[in-house]
C-alpha positions, 0 to 999 in steps of 0.5 A: 825799627831800623834794619841794618845791612852791614859788612864786617872785615877782620882787620888782621886777617881780612875775613869778611862777614855780611849780615843784617841786624836790628840792633841799636848799634850795629858796630857793636853787634858782633855777628852770629855766623858759625864760621865767623864766631869761630874766627873771632874766638881765635883771632879776637874782635878787631873788626871794621863795620861798614853799613851798606844800607839802612831799611825800615822794612824787609820788603824788596822793591825793584824798579824797571 
């Protein structure tokens, strides 16, 4: 299972949303935040999606 960390930016308003999903197509996944969904309902889904990271586990690895 691939986990995507993404940033969505509304093209008209510039509002940004950071999230993660296991959806097969993170570009089609709209997000789920309460404020974000209200914004999408008001302004439409005109959004650019940037994939920040693809992971196969939720484990955080830190290096020294």
